[in-house]
mmCIF file of the N, C-alpha and C atoms, coordinates in Angstrom:
data_MODEL
# 
_entry.id   MODEL 
# 
loop_
_atom_site.group_PDB 
_atom_site.id 
_atom_site.type_symbol 
_atom_site.label_atom_id 
_atom_site.label_alt_id 
_atom_site.label_comp_id 
_atom_site.label_asym_id 
_atom_site.label_entity_id 
_atom_site.label_seq_id 
_atom_site.pdbx_PDB_ins_code 
_atom_site.Cartn_x 
_atom_site.Cartn_y 
_atom_site.Cartn_z 
_atom_site.occupancy 
_atom_site.B_iso_or_equiv 
_atom_site.pdbx_formal_charge 
_atom_site.auth_seq_id 
_atom_site.auth_comp_id 
_atom_site.auth_asym_id 
_atom_site.auth_atom_id 
_atom_site.pdbx_PDB_model_num 
ATOM 1   N N  . MET A 1 1  ? -1.142  2.276   -14.801 1.00 0.00 ? 1  MET A N  1 
ATOM 2   C CA . MET A 1 1  ? -1.899  2.301   -14.295 1.00 0.00 ? 1  MET A CA 1 
ATOM 3   C C  . MET A 1 1  ? -3.412  3.216   -14.716 1.00 0.00 ? 1  MET A C  1 
ATOM 4   N N  . THR A 1 2  ? -4.441  2.747   -14.566 1.00 0.00 ? 2  THR A N  1 
ATOM 5   C CA . THR A 1 2  ? -5.765  3.628   -14.887 1.00 0.00 ? 2  THR A CA 1 
ATOM 6   C C  . THR A 1 2  ? -5.923  4.004   -13.915 1.00 0.00 ? 2  THR A C  1 
ATOM 7   N N  . HIS A 1 3  ? -5.805  3.602   -12.836 1.00 0.00 ? 3  HIS A N  1 
ATOM 8   C CA . HIS A 1 3  ? -7.053  4.358   -11.618 1.00 0.00 ? 3  HIS A CA 1 
ATOM 9   C C  . HIS A 1 3  ? -5.883  5.587   -11.179 1.00 0.00 ? 3  HIS A C  1 
ATOM 10  N N  . PRO A 1 4  ? -7.007  6.613   -10.486 1.00 0.00 ? 4  PRO A N  1 
ATOM 11  C CA . PRO A 1 4  ? -5.588  7.970   -10.105 1.00 0.00 ? 4  PRO A CA 1 
ATOM 12  C C  . PRO A 1 4  ? -5.088  7.360   -8.985  1.00 0.00 ? 4  PRO A C  1 
ATOM 13  N N  . ALA A 1 5  ? -4.030  8.381   -8.528  1.00 0.00 ? 5  ALA A N  1 
ATOM 14  C CA . ALA A 1 5  ? -2.178  7.725   -8.092  1.00 0.00 ? 5  ALA A CA 1 
ATOM 15  C C  . ALA A 1 5  ? -3.211  7.361   -6.174  1.00 0.00 ? 5  ALA A C  1 
ATOM 16  N N  . LEU A 1 6  ? -2.207  6.136   -6.507  1.00 0.00 ? 6  LEU A N  1 
ATOM 17  C CA . LEU A 1 6  ? -3.055  5.820   -5.408  1.00 0.00 ? 6  LEU A CA 1 
ATOM 18  C C  . LEU A 1 6  ? -2.725  6.586   -3.632  1.00 0.00 ? 6  LEU A C  1 
ATOM 19  N N  . HIS A 1 7  ? -1.958  7.601   -3.334  1.00 0.00 ? 7  HIS A N  1 
ATOM 20  C CA . HIS A 1 7  ? -2.069  8.655   -2.394  1.00 0.00 ? 7  HIS A CA 1 
ATOM 21  C C  . HIS A 1 7  ? -3.336  9.563   -2.637  1.00 0.00 ? 7  HIS A C  1 
ATOM 22  N N  . ASP A 1 8  ? -3.783  9.884   -3.897  1.00 0.00 ? 8  ASP A N  1 
ATOM 23  C CA . ASP A 1 8  ? -5.387  10.350  -3.629  1.00 0.00 ? 8  ASP A CA 1 
ATOM 24  C C  . ASP A 1 8  ? -6.667  9.677   -4.127  1.00 0.00 ? 8  ASP A C  1 
ATOM 25  N N  . LEU A 1 9  ? -6.346  8.126   -3.246  1.00 0.00 ? 9  LEU A N  1 
ATOM 26  C CA . LEU A 1 9  ? -7.788  7.697   -2.929  1.00 0.00 ? 9  LEU A CA 1 
ATOM 27  C C  . LEU A 1 9  ? -7.895  7.884   -1.704  1.00 0.00 ? 9  LEU A C  1 
ATOM 28  N N  . GLY A 1 10 ? -9.227  7.581   -1.355  1.00 0.00 ? 10 GLY A N  1 
ATOM 29  C CA . GLY A 1 10 ? -9.610  7.369   0.360   1.00 0.00 ? 10 GLY A CA 1 
ATOM 30  C C  . GLY A 1 10 ? -9.233  6.156   0.701   1.00 0.00 ? 10 GLY A C  1 
ATOM 31  N N  . VAL A 1 11 ? -9.221  6.041   1.862   1.00 0.00 ? 11 VAL A N  1 
ATOM 32  C CA . VAL A 1 11 ? -9.348  4.300   2.477   1.00 0.00 ? 11 VAL A CA 1 
ATOM 33  C C  . VAL A 1 11 ? -10.220 3.758   1.725   1.00 0.00 ? 11 VAL A C  1 
ATOM 34  N N  . ALA A 1 12 ? -11.074 3.751   1.876   1.00 0.00 ? 12 ALA A N  1 
ATOM 35  C CA . ALA A 1 12 ? -12.367 2.667   1.101   1.00 0.00 ? 12 ALA A CA 1 
ATOM 36  C C  . ALA A 1 12 ? -12.477 2.409   -0.571  1.00 0.00 ? 12 ALA A C  1 
ATOM 37  N N  . GLN A 1 13 ? -11.572 3.465   -1.355  1.00 0.00 ? 13 GLN A N  1 
ATOM 38  C CA . GLN A 1 13 ? -11.472 3.518   -2.260  1.00 0.00 ? 13 GLN A CA 1 
ATOM 39  C C  . GLN A 1 13 ? -10.689 2.420   -2.591  1.00 0.00 ? 13 GLN A C  1 
ATOM 40  N N  . LEU A 1 14 ? -9.355  2.958   -1.711  1.00 0.00 ? 14 LEU A N  1 
ATOM 41  C CA . LEU A 1 14 ? -8.067  2.152   -1.731  1.00 0.00 ? 14 LEU A CA 1 
ATOM 42  C C  . LEU A 1 14 ? -8.394  0.633   -1.550  1.00 0.00 ? 14 LEU A C  1 
ATOM 43  N N  . ALA A 1 15 ? -9.355  0.465   -0.420  1.00 0.00 ? 15 ALA A N  1 
ATOM 44  C CA . ALA A 1 15 ? -9.364  -1.453  -0.025  1.00 0.00 ? 15 ALA A CA 1 
ATOM 45  C C  . ALA A 1 15 ? -9.850  -1.664  -1.030  1.00 0.00 ? 15 ALA A C  1 
ATOM 46  N N  . THR A 1 16 ? -10.861 -0.838  -1.925  1.00 0.00 ? 16 THR A N  1 
ATOM 47  C CA . THR A 1 16 ? -11.883 -1.495  -2.982  1.00 0.00 ? 16 THR A CA 1 
ATOM 48  C C  . THR A 1 16 ? -11.061 -2.111  -4.080  1.00 0.00 ? 16 THR A C  1 
ATOM 49  N N  . GLU A 1 17 ? -9.808  -1.183  -4.276  1.00 0.00 ? 17 GLU A N  1 
ATOM 50  C CA . GLU A 1 17 ? -8.664  -1.383  -5.574  1.00 0.00 ? 17 GLU A CA 1 
ATOM 51  C C  . GLU A 1 17 ? -7.271  -2.648  -4.902  1.00 0.00 ? 17 GLU A C  1 
ATOM 52  N N  . LEU A 1 18 ? -7.630  -2.730  -3.488  1.00 0.00 ? 18 LEU A N  1 
ATOM 53  C CA . LEU A 1 18 ? -7.114  -3.774  -3.333  1.00 0.00 ? 18 LEU A CA 1 
ATOM 54  C C  . LEU A 1 18 ? -7.752  -5.417  -3.775  1.00 0.00 ? 18 LEU A C  1 
ATOM 55  N N  . ARG A 1 19 ? -9.039  -5.072  -2.508  1.00 0.00 ? 19 ARG A N  1 
ATOM 56  C CA . ARG A 1 19 ? -10.603 -6.541  -2.682  1.00 0.00 ? 19 ARG A CA 1 
ATOM 57  C C  . ARG A 1 19 ? -10.367 -7.018  -4.145  1.00 0.00 ? 19 ARG A C  1 
ATOM 58  N N  . GLU A 1 20 ? -10.242 -5.893  -4.892  1.00 0.00 ? 20 GLU A N  1 
ATOM 59  C CA . GLU A 1 20 ? -10.486 -6.198  -6.356  1.00 0.00 ? 20 GLU A CA 1 
ATOM 60  C C  . GLU A 1 20 ? -9.376  -6.503  -7.546  1.00 0.00 ? 20 GLU A C  1 
ATOM 61  N N  . ARG A 1 21 ? -8.145  -6.546  -6.689  1.00 0.00 ? 21 ARG A N  1 
ATOM 62  C CA . ARG A 1 21 ? -7.115  -6.786  -7.116  1.00 0.00 ? 21 ARG A CA 1 
ATOM 63  C C  . ARG A 1 21 ? -6.382  -6.137  -8.492  1.00 0.00 ? 21 ARG A C  1 
ATOM 64  N N  . ARG A 1 22 ? -6.752  -4.740  -8.460  1.00 0.00 ? 22 ARG A N  1 
ATOM 65  C CA . ARG A 1 22 ? -6.592  -3.470  -9.548  1.00 0.00 ? 22 ARG A CA 1 
ATOM 66  C C  . ARG A 1 22 ? -5.398  -2.740  -9.139  1.00 0.00 ? 22 ARG A C  1 
ATOM 67  N N  . VAL A 1 23 ? -4.945  -3.427  -8.145  1.00 0.00 ? 23 VAL A N  1 
ATOM 68  C CA . VAL A 1 23 ? -3.363  -2.992  -7.214  1.00 0.00 ? 23 VAL A CA 1 
ATOM 69  C C  . VAL A 1 23 ? -2.951  -3.743  -5.962  1.00 0.00 ? 23 VAL A C  1 
ATOM 70  N N  . SER A 1 24 ? -1.970  -4.290  -5.737  1.00 0.00 ? 24 SER A N  1 
ATOM 71  C CA . SER A 1 24 ? -1.848  -5.141  -5.135  1.00 0.00 ? 24 SER A CA 1 
ATOM 72  C C  . SER A 1 24 ? -0.957  -4.412  -3.444  1.00 0.00 ? 24 SER A C  1 
ATOM 73  N N  . ALA A 1 25 ? -1.410  -5.129  -2.481  1.00 0.00 ? 25 ALA A N  1 
ATOM 74  C CA . ALA A 1 25 ? -0.918  -4.484  -1.199  1.00 0.00 ? 25 ALA A CA 1 
ATOM 75  C C  . ALA A 1 25 ? 0.938   -4.257  -1.286  1.00 0.00 ? 25 ALA A C  1 
ATOM 76  N N  . VAL A 1 26 ? 1.896   -5.031  -1.780  1.00 0.00 ? 26 VAL A N  1 
ATOM 77  C CA . VAL A 1 26 ? 3.241   -5.023  -2.373  1.00 0.00 ? 26 VAL A CA 1 
ATOM 78  C C  . VAL A 1 26 ? 3.402   -3.350  -3.308  1.00 0.00 ? 26 VAL A C  1 
ATOM 79  N N  . GLU A 1 27 ? 2.157   -3.116  -4.049  1.00 0.00 ? 27 GLU A N  1 
ATOM 80  C CA . GLU A 1 27 ? 2.310   -2.087  -5.061  1.00 0.00 ? 27 GLU A CA 1 
ATOM 81  C C  . GLU A 1 27 ? 2.031   -0.848  -4.058  1.00 0.00 ? 27 GLU A C  1 
ATOM 82  N N  . ALA A 1 28 ? 1.242   -0.707  -3.805  1.00 0.00 ? 28 ALA A N  1 
ATOM 83  C CA . ALA A 1 28 ? 0.879   0.322   -2.456  1.00 0.00 ? 28 ALA A CA 1 
ATOM 84  C C  . ALA A 1 28 ? 1.597   0.498   -1.452  1.00 0.00 ? 28 ALA A C  1 
ATOM 85  N N  . ALA A 1 29 ? 2.233   -0.784  -0.827  1.00 0.00 ? 29 ALA A N  1 
ATOM 86  C CA . ALA A 1 29 ? 3.038   -0.558  -0.069  1.00 0.00 ? 29 ALA A CA 1 
ATOM 87  C C  . ALA A 1 29 ? 4.286   0.427   -0.419  1.00 0.00 ? 29 ALA A C  1 
ATOM 88  N N  . GLN A 1 30 ? 5.037   -0.369  -1.494  1.00 0.00 ? 30 GLN A N  1 
ATOM 89  C CA . GLN A 1 30 ? 5.947   0.250   -2.283  1.00 0.00 ? 30 GLN A CA 1 
ATOM 90  C C  . GLN A 1 30 ? 5.469   1.879   -2.620  1.00 0.00 ? 30 GLN A C  1 
ATOM 91  N N  . HIS A 1 31 ? 4.400   2.472   -3.009  1.00 0.00 ? 31 HIS A N  1 
ATOM 92  C CA . HIS A 1 31 ? 4.066   3.754   -3.538  1.00 0.00 ? 31 HIS A CA 1 
ATOM 93  C C  . HIS A 1 31 ? 4.445   4.977   -2.171  1.00 0.00 ? 31 HIS A C  1 
ATOM 94  N N  . PHE A 1 32 ? 3.367   3.962   -1.452  1.00 0.00 ? 32 PHE A N  1 
ATOM 95  C CA . PHE A 1 32 ? 3.159   4.768   -0.292  1.00 0.00 ? 32 PHE A CA 1 
ATOM 96  C C  . PHE A 1 32 ? 4.723   5.068   0.414   1.00 0.00 ? 32 PHE A C  1 
ATOM 97  N N  . LEU A 1 33 ? 5.926   3.972   0.198   1.00 0.00 ? 33 LEU A N  1 
ATOM 98  C CA . LEU A 1 33 ? 7.065   4.113   0.753   1.00 0.00 ? 33 LEU A CA 1 
ATOM 99  C C  . LEU A 1 33 ? 8.247   5.068   0.254   1.00 0.00 ? 33 LEU A C  1 
ATOM 100 N N  . ALA A 1 34 ? 7.997   5.096   -1.444  1.00 0.00 ? 34 ALA A N  1 
ATOM 101 C CA . ALA A 1 34 ? 8.245   5.998   -2.037  1.00 0.00 ? 34 ALA A CA 1 
ATOM 102 C C  . ALA A 1 34 ? 7.934   7.375   -1.838  1.00 0.00 ? 34 ALA A C  1 
ATOM 103 N N  . ARG A 1 35 ? 6.778   7.155   -1.528  1.00 0.00 ? 35 ARG A N  1 
ATOM 104 C CA . ARG A 1 35 ? 6.210   8.771   -1.536  1.00 0.00 ? 35 ARG A CA 1 
ATOM 105 C C  . ARG A 1 35 ? 6.846   9.099   0.093   1.00 0.00 ? 35 ARG A C  1 
ATOM 106 N N  . ALA A 1 36 ? 6.706   8.371   0.543   1.00 0.00 ? 36 ALA A N  1 
ATOM 107 C CA . ALA A 1 36 ? 7.346   8.971   2.291   1.00 0.00 ? 36 ALA A CA 1 
ATOM 108 C C  . ALA A 1 36 ? 8.658   9.299   2.247   1.00 0.00 ? 36 ALA A C  1 
ATOM 109 N N  . HIS A 1 37 ? 9.672   8.834   1.163   1.00 0.00 ? 37 HIS A N  1 
ATOM 110 C CA . HIS A 1 37 ? 10.991  8.872   0.877   1.00 0.00 ? 37 HIS A CA 1 
ATOM 111 C C  . HIS A 1 37 ? 10.689  10.122  0.226   1.00 0.00 ? 37 HIS A C  1 
ATOM 112 N N  . SER A 1 38 ? 10.103  10.520  -0.837  1.00 0.00 ? 38 SER A N  1 
ATOM 113 C CA . SER A 1 38 ? 10.238  11.555  -1.648  1.00 0.00 ? 38 SER A CA 1 
ATOM 114 C C  . SER A 1 38 ? 9.988   13.113  -0.882  1.00 0.00 ? 38 SER A C  1 
ATOM 115 N N  . HIS A 1 39 ? 9.191   12.506  0.468   1.00 0.00 ? 39 HIS A N  1 
ATOM 116 C CA . HIS A 1 39 ? 8.789   13.830  1.038   1.00 0.00 ? 39 HIS A CA 1 
ATOM 117 C C  . HIS A 1 39 ? 9.505   13.731  2.661   1.00 0.00 ? 39 HIS A C  1 
ATOM 118 N N  . GLN A 1 40 ? 10.701  13.140  2.771   1.00 0.00 ? 40 GLN A N  1 
ATOM 119 C CA . GLN A 1 40 ? 11.009  13.198  3.941   1.00 0.00 ? 40 GLN A CA 1 
ATOM 120 C C  . GLN A 1 40 ? 11.798  14.622  4.896   1.00 0.00 ? 40 GLN A C  1 
ATOM 121 N N  . HIS A 1 41 ? 11.634  15.407  3.842   1.00 0.00 ? 41 HIS A N  1 
ATOM 122 C CA . HIS A 1 41 ? 11.988  16.819  4.268   1.00 0.00 ? 41 HIS A CA 1 
ATOM 123 C C  . HIS A 1 41 ? 10.704  17.252  5.112   1.00 0.00 ? 41 HIS A C  1 
ATOM 124 N N  . LEU A 1 42 ? 9.787   16.836  4.896   1.00 0.00 ? 42 LEU A N  1 
ATOM 125 C CA . LEU A 1 42 ? 8.736   17.402  5.698   1.00 0.00 ? 42 LEU A CA 1 
ATOM 126 C C  . LEU A 1 42 ? 8.940   16.759  7.079   1.00 0.00 ? 42 LEU A C  1 
ATOM 127 N N  . GLY A 1 43 ? 9.667   15.405  7.188   1.00 0.00 ? 43 GLY A N  1 
ATOM 128 C CA . GLY A 1 43 ? 9.517   14.966  8.776   1.00 0.00 ? 43 GLY A CA 1 
ATOM 129 C C  . GLY A 1 43 ? 8.388   14.627  9.237   1.00 0.00 ? 43 GLY A C  1 
ATOM 130 N N  . ALA A 1 44 ? 7.438   13.631  8.880   1.00 0.00 ? 44 ALA A N  1 
ATOM 131 C CA . ALA A 1 44 ? 6.519   13.231  9.028   1.00 0.00 ? 44 ALA A CA 1 
ATOM 132 C C  . ALA A 1 44 ? 6.520   12.146  9.700   1.00 0.00 ? 44 ALA A C  1 
ATOM 133 N N  . TYR A 1 45 ? 8.255   11.306  9.289   1.00 0.00 ? 45 TYR A N  1 
ATOM 134 C CA . TYR A 1 45 ? 8.273   9.814   10.029  1.00 0.00 ? 45 TYR A CA 1 
ATOM 135 C C  . TYR A 1 45 ? 9.476   10.171  10.966  1.00 0.00 ? 45 TYR A C  1 
ATOM 136 N N  . VAL A 1 46 ? 9.490   9.359   12.208  1.00 0.00 ? 46 VAL A N  1 
ATOM 137 C CA . VAL A 1 46 ? 10.249  9.393   12.731  1.00 0.00 ? 46 VAL A CA 1 
ATOM 138 C C  . VAL A 1 46 ? 11.765  8.220   12.383  1.00 0.00 ? 46 VAL A C  1 
ATOM 139 N N  . ALA A 1 47 ? 10.411  6.703   11.847  1.00 0.00 ? 47 ALA A N  1 
ATOM 140 C CA . ALA A 1 47 ? 11.160  6.294   11.264  1.00 0.00 ? 47 ALA A CA 1 
ATOM 141 C C  . ALA A 1 47 ? 10.451  5.192   10.535  1.00 0.00 ? 47 ALA A C  1 
ATOM 142 N N  . LEU A 1 48 ? 11.008  4.221   9.003   1.00 0.00 ? 48 LEU A N  1 
ATOM 143 C CA . LEU A 1 48 ? 10.188  3.688   8.600   1.00 0.00 ? 48 LEU A CA 1 
ATOM 144 C C  . LEU A 1 48 ? 10.865  2.377   8.243   1.00 0.00 ? 48 LEU A C  1 
ATOM 145 N N  . ASN A 1 49 ? 10.395  1.322   8.452   1.00 0.00 ? 49 ASN A N  1 
ATOM 146 C CA . ASN A 1 49 ? 10.937  -0.238  8.190   1.00 0.00 ? 49 ASN A CA 1 
ATOM 147 C C  . ASN A 1 49 ? 10.038  -0.712  7.517   1.00 0.00 ? 49 ASN A C  1 
ATOM 148 N N  . GLU A 1 50 ? 10.983  -0.423  6.011   1.00 0.00 ? 50 GLU A N  1 
ATOM 149 C CA . GLU A 1 50 ? 10.179  -1.217  4.495   1.00 0.00 ? 50 GLU A CA 1 
ATOM 150 C C  . GLU A 1 50 ? 10.353  -2.771  4.722   1.00 0.00 ? 50 GLU A C  1 
ATOM 151 N N  . GLU A 1 51 ? 11.417  -3.184  5.408   1.00 0.00 ? 51 GLU A N  1 
ATOM 152 C CA . GLU A 1 51 ? 11.168  -4.948  5.630   1.00 0.00 ? 51 GLU A CA 1 
ATOM 153 C C  . GLU A 1 51 ? 10.097  -5.106  5.691   1.00 0.00 ? 51 GLU A C  1 
ATOM 154 N N  . ALA A 1 52 ? 9.739   -4.174  6.953   1.00 0.00 ? 52 ALA A N  1 
ATOM 155 C CA . ALA A 1 52 ? 8.277   -5.431  7.563   1.00 0.00 ? 52 ALA A CA 1 
ATOM 156 C C  . ALA A 1 52 ? 6.893   -4.568  6.908   1.00 0.00 ? 52 ALA A C  1 
ATOM 157 N N  . THR A 1 53 ? 7.423   -3.465  6.451   1.00 0.00 ? 53 THR A N  1 
ATOM 158 C CA . THR A 1 53 ? 6.124   -3.113  5.854   1.00 0.00 ? 53 THR A CA 1 
ATOM 159 C C  . THR A 1 53 ? 5.865   -3.952  4.699   1.00 0.00 ? 53 THR A C  1 
ATOM 160 N N  . LEU A 1 54 ? 6.951   -3.924  3.562   1.00 0.00 ? 54 LEU A N  1 
ATOM 161 C CA . LEU A 1 54 ? 6.837   -5.408  2.533   1.00 0.00 ? 54 LEU A CA 1 
ATOM 162 C C  . LEU A 1 54 ? 6.315   -6.411  2.762   1.00 0.00 ? 54 LEU A C  1 
ATOM 163 N N  . ALA A 1 55 ? 6.830   -7.259  4.002   1.00 0.00 ? 55 ALA A N  1 
ATOM 164 C CA . ALA A 1 55 ? 6.208   -8.253  4.043   1.00 0.00 ? 55 ALA A CA 1 
ATOM 165 C C  . ALA A 1 55 ? 4.975   -8.804  4.910   1.00 0.00 ? 55 ALA A C  1 
ATOM 166 N N  . GLN A 1 56 ? 4.422   -7.235  5.457   1.00 0.00 ? 56 GLN A N  1 
ATOM 167 C CA . GLN A 1 56 ? 3.010   -6.819  5.805   1.00 0.00 ? 56 GLN A CA 1 
ATOM 168 C C  . GLN A 1 56 ? 2.091   -7.220  4.637   1.00 0.00 ? 56 GLN A C  1 
ATOM 169 N N  . ALA A 1 57 ? 2.763   -6.575  3.365   1.00 0.00 ? 57 ALA A N  1 
ATOM 170 C CA . ALA A 1 57 ? 2.371   -6.119  2.468   1.00 0.00 ? 57 ALA A CA 1 
ATOM 171 C C  . ALA A 1 57 ? 2.242   -7.805  1.630   1.00 0.00 ? 57 ALA A C  1 
ATOM 172 N N  . ARG A 1 58 ? 2.826   -8.653  1.923   1.00 0.00 ? 58 ARG A N  1 
ATOM 173 C CA . ARG A 1 58 ? 3.055   -9.830  1.184   1.00 0.00 ? 58 ARG A CA 1 
ATOM 174 C C  . ARG A 1 58 ? 2.081   -11.008 1.716   1.00 0.00 ? 58 ARG A C  1 
ATOM 175 N N  . ALA A 1 59 ? 1.776   -10.833 3.084   1.00 0.00 ? 59 ALA A N  1 
ATOM 176 C CA . ALA A 1 59 ? 0.765   -11.642 3.848   1.00 0.00 ? 59 ALA A CA 1 
ATOM 177 C C  . ALA A 1 59 ? -0.379  -10.990 3.408   1.00 0.00 ? 59 ALA A C  1 
ATOM 178 N N  . ALA A 1 60 ? -0.634  -9.726  3.465   1.00 0.00 ? 60 ALA A N  1 
ATOM 179 C CA . ALA A 1 60 ? -2.016  -9.216  2.912   1.00 0.00 ? 60 ALA A CA 1 
ATOM 180 C C  . ALA A 1 60 ? -2.477  -9.858  1.684   1.00 0.00 ? 60 ALA A C  1 
ATOM 181 N N  . ASP A 1 61 ? -1.026  -9.659  0.672   1.00 0.00 ? 61 ASP A N  1 
ATOM 182 C CA . ASP A 1 61 ? -1.711  -10.221 -0.920  1.00 0.00 ? 61 ASP A CA 1 
ATOM 183 C C  . ASP A 1 61 ? -2.133  -11.585 -0.854  1.00 0.00 ? 61 ASP A C  1 
ATOM 184 N N  . ALA A 1 62 ? -1.514  -12.760 0.123   1.00 0.00 ? 62 ALA A N  1 
ATOM 185 C CA . ALA A 1 62 ? -1.653  -13.800 0.263   1.00 0.00 ? 62 ALA A CA 1 
ATOM 186 C C  . ALA A 1 62 ? -3.158  -14.553 0.559   1.00 0.00 ? 62 ALA A C  1 
ATOM 187 N N  . ARG A 1 63 ? -3.481  -13.676 1.903   1.00 0.00 ? 63 ARG A N  1 
ATOM 188 C CA . ARG A 1 63 ? -4.982  -13.542 2.525   1.00 0.00 ? 63 ARG A CA 1 
ATOM 189 C C  . ARG A 1 63 ? -6.004  -13.084 0.844   1.00 0.00 ? 63 ARG A C  1 
ATOM 190 N N  . ILE A 1 64 ? -5.422  -12.052 0.674   1.00 0.00 ? 64 ILE A N  1 
ATOM 191 C CA . ILE A 1 64 ? -6.702  -11.553 -0.627  1.00 0.00 ? 64 ILE A CA 1 
ATOM 192 C C  . ILE A 1 64 ? -6.527  -12.771 -1.752  1.00 0.00 ? 64 ILE A C  1 
ATOM 193 N N  . ALA A 1 65 ? -5.566  -13.425 -1.910  1.00 0.00 ? 65 ALA A N  1 
ATOM 194 C CA . ALA A 1 65 ? -5.486  -14.548 -2.964  1.00 0.00 ? 65 ALA A CA 1 
ATOM 195 C C  . ALA A 1 65 ? -6.401  -15.816 -2.635  1.00 0.00 ? 65 ALA A C  1 
ATOM 196 N N  . ALA A 1 66 ? -5.808  -16.161 -1.147  1.00 0.00 ? 66 ALA A N  1 
ATOM 197 C CA . ALA A 1 66 ? -7.041  -17.018 -0.508  1.00 0.00 ? 66 ALA A CA 1 
ATOM 198 C C  . ALA A 1 66 ? -8.152  -16.724 -0.217  1.00 0.00 ? 66 ALA A C  1 
ATOM 199 N N  . GLY A 1 67 ? -9.048  -15.687 -0.389  1.00 0.00 ? 67 GLY A N  1 
ATOM 200 C CA . GLY A 1 67 ? -10.243 -15.065 0.087   1.00 0.00 ? 67 GLY A CA 1 
ATOM 201 C C  . GLY A 1 67 ? -10.536 -15.177 1.550   1.00 0.00 ? 67 GLY A C  1 
ATOM 202 N N  . THR A 1 68 ? -9.118  -14.941 2.746   1.00 0.00 ? 68 THR A N  1 
ATOM 203 C CA . THR A 1 68 ? -9.411  -14.671 4.031   1.00 0.00 ? 68 THR A CA 1 
ATOM 204 C C  . THR A 1 68 ? -9.083  -13.502 4.561   1.00 0.00 ? 68 THR A C  1 
ATOM 205 N N  . ALA A 1 69 ? -9.096  -12.525 3.461   1.00 0.00 ? 69 ALA A N  1 
ATOM 206 C CA . ALA A 1 69 ? -8.397  -11.217 3.817   1.00 0.00 ? 69 ALA A CA 1 
ATOM 207 C C  . ALA A 1 69 ? -10.217 -10.338 4.582   1.00 0.00 ? 69 ALA A C  1 
ATOM 208 N N  . GLY A 1 70 ? -9.859  -9.592  5.858   1.00 0.00 ? 70 GLY A N  1 
ATOM 209 C CA . GLY A 1 70 ? -10.858 -9.267  6.342   1.00 0.00 ? 70 GLY A CA 1 
ATOM 210 C C  . GLY A 1 70 ? -11.680 -7.718  5.409   1.00 0.00 ? 70 GLY A C  1 
# 
């Protein structure tokens, strides 16, 4: 990965990475899910739905590929 760690990016920067396909939504989702698991001792999340998160990321990647993402 040649860009900064995804968790160090601002929202606008992450959106640019996604739009320009330097990172996929699935990659971003996996990164943030892994990060949530590695920091679960903080108690920041009540629950994580990995299946739904990854399904939404796949759908976002499809919209980006089709040019219909917002």
